[in-house]
Structures are given as C-alpha cells and as structure tokens.
C-alpha positions in Angstrom: 7.3 -34.2 -3.9 3.7 -35.0 -3.3 2.5 -38.3 -4.7 -0.2 -36.8 -6.8 2.3 -34.4 -8.4 4.6 -37.2 -9.2 1.7 -39.2 -10.7 0.8 -36.2 -12.9 4.4 -36.1 -14.2 4.4 -39.8 -14.9 1.3 -39.3 -17.1 3.1 -36.7 -19.1 6.3 -38.5 -19.9 7.2 -37.6 -23.5 5.5 -34.2 -23.3 6.9 -30.7 -22.8 6.7 -29.1 -19.3 7.7 -25.6 -18.1 8.6 -24.0 -14.8 6.7 -21.0 -13.5 9.4 -19.8 -11.2 13.2 -19.4 -11.1 14.6 -22.9 -10.7 17.8 -23.3 -8.6 19.9 -26.3 -9.5 23.4 -27.6 -8.9 26.1 -29.1 -11.2 27.2 -31.1 -8.1 25.0 -34.2 -7.5 26.2 -34.5 -3.9 25.3 -30.8 -3.2 21.8 -31.3 -4.7 21.3 -34.4 -2.6 21.8 -32.6 0.6 18.6 -30.6 0.1 16.4 -33.8 0.0 18.1 -35.8 2.7 15.5 -37.4 4.9 12.7 -36.2 2.7 9.7 -38.4 2.1 9.0 -39.1 -1.6 12.3 -37.4 -2.5 13.1 -36.8 -6.2 16.1 -35.6 -8.2 15.7 -33.7 -11.4 18.5 -34.6 -13.9 18.6 -31.9 -16.6 20.3 -32.7 -19.9 21.4 -29.7 -22.0 22.0 -30.4 -25.7 25.1 -29.0 -27.4 24.9 -25.3 -27.7 26.2 -22.9 -30.3 26.6 -19.1 -30.4 23.1 -18.6 -31.6 21.4 -20.9 -29.0 19.1 -19.4 -26.5 20.4 -20.1 -23.0 17.6 -19.7 -20.4 20.0 -20.3 -17.5 22.9 -18.7 -15.8 25.7 -20.0 -13.6 25.8 -18.0 -10.5 28.6 -19.8 -8.7 30.9 -16.8 -8.7 28.2 -14.7 -7.0 27.2 -17.3 -4.4 28.3 -17.4 -0.8 28.9 -21.2 -1.4 30.6 -21.4 -4.8 31.3 -25.1 -4.2 27.5 -25.8 -4.8 28.0 -24.8 -8.4 24.5 -23.3 -8.5 22.8 -22.7 -11.8 19.5 -20.7 -12.1 17.0 -21.5 -14.9 14.9 -18.6 -16.2 11.2 -18.5 -15.4 9.1 -20.1 -18.2 12.0 -22.4 -19.3 10.6 -25.4 -21.3 11.9 -29.0 -20.9 10.9 -32.3 -22.5 10.0 -34.8 -19.8 12.1 -37.9 -20.9 11.6 -40.5 -18.1 10.9 -41.1 -14.5 12.9 -43.9 -12.8 12.5 -45.3 -9.4 15.6 -46.3 -7.5 15.5 -49.0 -4.8 17.9 -47.3 -2.4 17.6 -43.7 -3.5 15.4 -40.8 -4.7 13.3 -41.1 -7.8 15.2 -39.6 -10.8 13.2 -37.4 -13.3 15.1 -36.9 -16.6 14.5 -33.6 -18.4 16.1 -32.2 -21.5 16.2 -28.5 -22.2 14.0 -27.6 -25.1 15.6 -25.1 -27.5 12.6 -24.3 -29.6 12.3 -20.5 -29.1 8.6 -20.4 -29.9 7.9 -22.6 -26.9 9.6 -20.1 -24.6 7.6 -17.3 -26.1 4.4 -19.2 -25.7 5.1 -19.7 -22.0 6.1 -16.0 -21.6 2.7 -14.8 -22.8 0.5 -17.8 -21.6 -0.3 -15.9 -18.4 -2.7 -13.5 -20.1 -3.7 -15.3 -23.3 -6.5 -18.0 -23.4 -5.1 -21.5 -23.4 -7.1 -22.6 -26.4 -5.5 -19.7 -28.4 -2.0 -20.8 -27.5 -2.5 -24.3 -28.8 -2.3 -23.2 -32.4 -0.5 -19.9 -32.2 2.6 -19.2 -34.2 5.5 -17.3 -32.9 4.8 -14.4 -35.4 1.3 -14.2 -34.0 2.8 -13.8 -30.5 5.2 -11.1 -31.7 2.3 -9.3 -33.4 0.4 -9.0 -30.1 3.3 -6.9 -28.7 3.8 -5.1 -32.0 0.1 -4.0 -32.0 0.5 -2.8 -28.5 3.5 -0.8 -29.5 2.1 0.7 -32.6 -1.5 1.5 -31.6 -1.1 2.2 -27.8 2.4 3.7 -27.7 1.5 6.1 -24.8 0.7 3.1 -22.6 4.2 1.7 -23.0 6.8 2.4 -20.4 4.5 4.8 -18.5 4.5 2.9 -15.2 7.3 1.8 -12.9 5.8 -0.7 -10.5 9.3 -2.1 -9.6 10.6 1.1 -8.2 7.2 2.0 -6.7 7.1 -1.3 -4.9 10.5 -1.0 -3.4 10.1 2.7 -2.5 6.6 2.3 -0.9 7.8 -0.8 1.1 10.7 1.3 2.5 8.5 4.3 3.2 6.0 2.1 5.0 8.3 -0.2 7.0 11.7 1.5 7.0 13.1 -1.8 5.7 14.4 -3.0 2.3 12.4 -5.7 0.6 15.2 -8.3 0.8 14.4 -11.2 3.2 11.0 -9.8 4.3 9.0 -11.0 1.3 8.5 -14.7 0.4 9.7 -16.0 -3.0 6.3 -16.7 -4.4 5.3 -13.0 -4.0 8.6 -11.9 -5.6 8.0 -14.2 -8.7 4.5 -13.0 -9.3 5.4 -9.4 -8.9 8.3 -9.7 -11.3 5.9 -11.0 -13.9 3.5 -8.2 -13.2 6.3 -5.6 -13.6 7.0 -7.1 -17.0 3.4 -6.8 -18.2 2.7 -3.3 -16.8 5.9 -2.1 -18.5 4.3 -3.2 -21.8 1.1 -1.4 -21.0 -0.6 -4.7 -20.6 -2.3 -3.5 -17.4 -5.0 -6.2 -17.3 -2.4 -8.9 -17.2 -0.4 -7.1 -14.5 -3.6 -6.5 -12.4 -4.5 -10.2 -12.7 -1.1 -11.2 -11.4 -1.1 -8.8 -8.5 -4.6 -10.1 -7.5 -3.2 -13.6 -7.7 -0.5 -12.7 -5.2 -3.1 -11.5 -2.8 -5.4 -14.5 -3.3 -2.8 -17.3 -3.3 -0.8 -16.1 -0.3 -3.9 -15.2 1.8 -2.3 -11.9 2.7 -4.0 -9.8 5.4 -5.1 -6.3 4.2 -3.1 -4.8 7.0 0.2 -6.4 5.8 2.7 -4.0 4.0 2.6 -6.2 0.9 -1.2 -6.0 0.7 -1.2 -2.2 1.2 1.4 -1.6 -1.5 -0.1 -4.1 -4.0 -3.5 -2.5 -3.7 -1.9 0.9 -4.3 -0.2 -0.4 -7.4 -3.4 -2.1 -8.6 -5.1 1.3 -8.2 -2.3 3.0 -10.1 -2.7 0.5 -13.0 -6.5 1.0 -13.1 -5.8 4.7 -13.2 -3.6 4.3 -16.3 -6.4 2.1 -17.8 -8.8 5.0 -17.3 -10.9 2.8 -14.9 -11.1 5.5 -12.2 -13.8 3.9 -10.1 -11.8 0.6 -9.8 -8.7 2.7 -9.0 -10.6 4.6 -6.2 -11.9 1.3 -4.8 -8.3 -0.1 -4.3 -7.1 3.2 -2.9 -10.1 3.2 -0.5 -8.9 -0.3 0.8 -5.5 1.3 1.5 -7.1 4.3 3.1 -9.1 2.1 5.5 -5.9 0.5 7.0 -3.4 3.4 6.8 -3.0 5.8 9.7 -3.1 9.4 8.4 0.3 10.1 10.0 1.9 7.4 8.0 4.2 9.0 5.3 2.8 6.6 2.7 -0.6 8.3 3.1 1.0 11.3 1.4 1.6 9.2 -1.7 -1.9 7.8 -1.5 -3.5 11.3 -1.4 -1.4 12.2 -4.5 -3.0 9.3 -6.4 -6.5 10.3 -5.2 -5.8 13.8 -6.4 -4.9 12.5 -9.8 -8.2 10.7 -10.1 -10.1 13.9 -9.2 -8.1 15.8 -11.9 -9.2 13.2 -14.5 -12.8 13.7 -13.4 -12.4 17.6 -13.6 -13.0 17.9 -9.9 -10.2 20.5 -9.6 -11.0 21.8 -6.1 -11.1 18.2 -4.7 -7.8 17.4 -6.4 -6.2 20.5 -4.9 -7.4 19.5 -1.5 -5.9 16.0 -1.8 -2.6 17.5 -3.0 -2.5 20.0 -0.1 -3.3 17.2 2.3 -0.4 15.2 0.9 2.0 18.0 1.6 0.6 18.5 5.1 1.2 14.8 5.9 4.7 14.8 4.4 5.8 18.0 6.2 9.6 18.4 5.9 10.1 14.8 4.8 10.6 13.4 1.3 8.5 11.1 -0.8 8.9 10.1 -4.5 5.9 12.2 -5.6 6.9 15.4 -3.8 8.1 17.3 -7.0 5.0 16.2 -8.9 2.7 17.4 -6.1 4.3 20.8 -6.1 3.9 21.0 -9.9 0.2 20.0 -9.8 -0.6 22.5 -7.1 1.2 25.2 -9.0 -0.6 24.4 -12.2 -4.0 24.4 -10.5 -3.4 27.7 -8.7 -2.1 29.3 -12.0 -5.4 28.2 -13.7 -7.3 29.8 -10.9 -5.4 33.1 -11.3 -3.5 32.8 -8.0 -0.2 33.5 -9.6 1.8 34.5 -6.5 1.1 31.2 -4.7 1.5 29.3 -8.0 5.0 30.7 -8.4 5.9 29.8 -4.8 5.0 26.1 -5.4 6.9 26.2 -8.7 10.0 27.4 -7.0 9.6 24.5 -4.5 9.3 22.1 -7.4 12.5 23.4 -9.0 14.4 22.9 -5.8 13.5 19.2 -5.6 15.9 16.8 -7.1 14.4 13.4 -7.9 17.2 11.9 -9.9 17.5 9.1 -7.4 13.9 8.1 -7.9 13.1 7.9 -11.6 14.2 8.6 -15.1 12.2 11.7 -15.8 9.9 11.5 -18.8 7.5 14.5 -19.5 3.9 13.8 -20.4 4.3 15.1 -23.9 7.5 15.1 -26.0 7.2 17.1 -29.2 9.7 17.8 -32.0 10.9 21.0 -30.3 11.8 19.1 -27.1 13.6 16.4 -29.1 15.7 19.1 -30.8 16.4 20.6 -27.3 17.5 17.1 -26.0 19.8 16.6 -28.9 21.4 20.0 -28.4 21.9 19.4 -24.7 23.6 16.1 -25.4 26.4 18.0 -27.2 27.3 19.8 -23.9 26.2 17.5 -21.1 28.8 15.3 -19.4 26.9 14.2 -16.3 26.0 10.5 -16.8 22.6 10.7 -15.1 21.6 13.6 -17.3 22.9 12.0 -20.5 20.9 8.9 -19.7 17.7 11.0 -19.2 18.3 12.8 -22.5 18.8 9.6 -24.5 15.9 8.0 -22.7 13.5 10.9 -23.5 14.7 11.0 -27.1 14.0 7.2 -27.3 10.4 7.8 -26.0 9.8 10.5 -28.7 11.0 8.2 -31.5 9.0 5.3 -30.0 5.8 7.3 -30.0 6.3 8.4 -33.6 6.9 4.9 -35.0 10.6 5.5 -35.5 11.5 2.3 -33.8 15.1 2.0 -35.2 16.0 5.4 -33.8 14.3 4.6 -30.5 16.4 1.4 -30.2 19.6 3.4 -30.9 18.7 5.9 -28.2 17.9 3.3 -25.6 21.1 1.4 -26.4 23.1 4.6 -25.9 21.5 4.9 -22.5 22.3 1.3 -21.8 26.0 1.8 -22.6 26.2 4.7 -20.1 24.4 2.5 -17.4 26.8 -0.4 -17.9 29.8 1.8 -17.6 28.8 2.9 -14.1 29.6 1.0 -10.8 27.1 -1.8 -10.2 26.0 -0.3 -7.0 25.5 3.2 -8.3 22.1 4.6 -7.5 20.0 5.3 -9.6 21.6 3.3 -12.3 21.2 -0.1 -10.8 17.5 0.5 -10.0 16.6 1.7 -13.5 18.6 -0.8 -15.5 16.0 -3.6 -15.5 13.3 -1.3 -16.9 15.7 -0.1 -19.6 16.6 -3.7 -20.5 12.9 -4.6 -20.9 12.3 -1.6 -23.1 15.1 -2.6 -25.4 13.9 -6.2 -25.4 10.5 -5.0 -26.5 12.1 -3.3 -29.5 14.2 -6.3 -30.3 11.0 -8.3 -30.3 9.5 -5.8 -32.8 12.5 -6.4 -35.1 12.1 -10.2 -34.5 15.5 -10.5 -32.9 14.1 -13.1 -30.5 17.3 -14.2 -28.9 18.4 -10.7 -27.9 14.9 -10.0 -26.6 14.8 -13.0 -24.4 18.3 -12.5 -23.1 17.6 -9.0 -22.1 14.4 -10.0 -20.3 16.3 -12.6 -18.5 19.0 -10.1 -17.5 16.3 -7.7 -16.2 14.8 -10.4 -13.9 18.2 -11.5 -12.8 19.2 -8.0 -11.8 15.9 -7.5 -9.9 16.2 -10.8 -8.1 19.8 -10.1 -7.1 19.3 -6.4 -6.4 20.4 -5.3 -2.9 16.8 -4.2 -2.3 15.4 -7.7 -3.0 
C-alpha cells in the first residue's frame, strides 16, 4: 500500500470506510500472506465479523467450493460494504495490520449504494426512507423508464460480435466493476448515473477510441442518451463509433439500427428507412441481436407508405427470426387486452422460456399500472422457473441478474431492505462469475 494511502487511513481510525469494488479475502492467514510476500509497505486487513442472526445482512459470500484453490478459503465482500476502521498496528517483523469490523447498519450500505449519483452533502443527513423514496419516485412517476435497457447483455453481445471472443479475461477488473454499477443504474432508468459511470470507465482507464471496450461503451452511452430523449448527444456518441468502425464490420449493422431509431424519433422516416436497409445490407446472411427489430421497423415504415407487398415480405422475415437466446421480449405497449392474453396462454404453455416471458410481460403491465404487489408476484414466478433450469442454460443464465435486480427494486419499494440487497448482491455475483465474464 502506498504510504499516503496508509496515512489517510491512520487519520480516519474510528470512522466508517467502504470499499468501491469486490474485495477478495481469505480465512487462512497464511494464504493471504502469500499475496504480499516481498511487497514494500505490505499490509494485512484483519476483518472482524460480529455475531450474525437470521435477519442480519451478510454482504459477503464464501466461494471456496467454486474456487480452483478451495484451500485458500476465499471470501468475497460485496461492493459498497461498510466497515468501521478500528486500529492500525505496526509490527516490527511483519506487515502492518489494519483492523476492520463489518458494520451491520443497513442504512450505511444503502447510502454507499446510491452515493455514486447523489451529492455528498445530501448524503450527510439523508435517512434511509429518503433513499428509498428516490427509487420509489422513479418507479411511480417514470415507470416506462424502468427495465427498458439491457446494457449487460448488450455489452457481452457487442463484444463478441466485434472481437469473436467472450469478455472473460480480456477486460480488466476496474472496467468490469464500473460497468456492473452502470448496469444497475440503467436498469432503474437512472440513465444520467449510468452515463457518468461509463464515461468514468473511459477517462480513468485511458482507453483508446479504437479499443473494443471504447467502441461498445460509446454505443451504450448513445443508447442511454436515446432513452433519455437526448438525441443529439446520442448521435454524437454513435458518430464516434462510426469514425472508427469499418463498414464491413458486423457491429456496424447494429450501429445503423440505432441511428435509424434516432431518425424515427425525429420524424425523418426516409432517413430511418435508409439506415435500417443499410443495416440489413451489412449483415447479409449473418445474425445480430437487432435483426428481428430491423425487419419489423422496415415493415412498419413500408406499410405506412402504402407499400404493402414489400411490408408483408419483411414481416414474414421477422416472424421467422427467433431471438429467445438474446432477450426477454417486452413489447412497447402492454395493455389490458394483452395481459388477459398472457394469462390465457399461461394456462396452456409448458415451454419454460415462453412461461418466463409471459410472467415477465405480465409483471411489466402490473408495474406500469402501480400494481406493485402483483408485479412482484409475477416476477417471482419467473424467478422460480429460472432457478429450476440448469445453471448453464442459455438464455436463463444471462437474464437472471436483470430479473433479480427488478425483484430487488420491488422489495425496496415494499421496504424489505434485506431481501433487496441480497438479490442485488446475487445479481452482481452471477455476472462476475458468468462464463462470459
């Protein structure tokens, strides 16, 4: 540890501190000591955990059974975990020992969870109910902004399309941590906070604009600006991507889809159609996540223009495209008639993926009509189906973190804080340990 960092900790003995990343620790002192052997200014963090009961919030998980080296007895602490800094003791023949005690005041964990996008002076006096109300207001008054983006799957899919590789060992841990936080905020419709985090990734890691991470993050930032109705900012980020992507790259097809969406919002229908058609030209006989959507948009435009024969042709192409492996499908508008249809289909449908989609879409309807109890029940039904599938089953494994976050949000609304935080922790754990990370 750098001397200035240690001095800063010394000046805060007796205070609360938190971690802004996943903290890997070991129950075995000898195993932990291996990692600092020969290090200058070495330190050991000794973490004391008070006696826990069934209602205690446990912001850590023992991953020994999943580790390649179970003898290390590795324990991961959740991002934002709060500790009291008890003492710092120098040892004449060994590393400096920093004593921490896990803080079990739930409000501190919530403060850290939201501190990334709230002013520091506001957090000094904020109460836990005030924090909850921030999310509740977002849920009640901007319901259509909730759960409308899927940065997590988009990041993984775009990275694979661009590089032909999974995101596993190719991205450094700092980027992964920031992007996981950004996923969380965008899922709540808190796009400004998510955009701030994505920009922080680019700034703090000095990533070249030609790197895959930079290309994908700029696309996602544009996507979030689009959902914030800031179309000029969205176009600016897409233009950055366009300047470094070769047109023959498959990802350019996805980029043109997004540019087409902006033109649709600006009522430039002919320009939108041109972008969508260019996207199909680039894609050719290959497959991208937006392919079904592009067919549908072209069909819709041609139908509005009276070109019914060609519109029907694109509609047929759309119907032939199966995107179950990409997303849970959620239509733009879910009305009462559709809800009744979903409930009727549930009586006959046995395919797990379809049942999850039907429960999920029902939950969206209830959510947007302030029927939060029914929304929670629907999401929990989808969760049960997910958890009964093999852990490697695609698309279940990829979608489970998003579903956990949505359920956590509703638990937060009902002020069941422990369940909310546990589900958020599970969502991040799944993403970090996902085969694609």
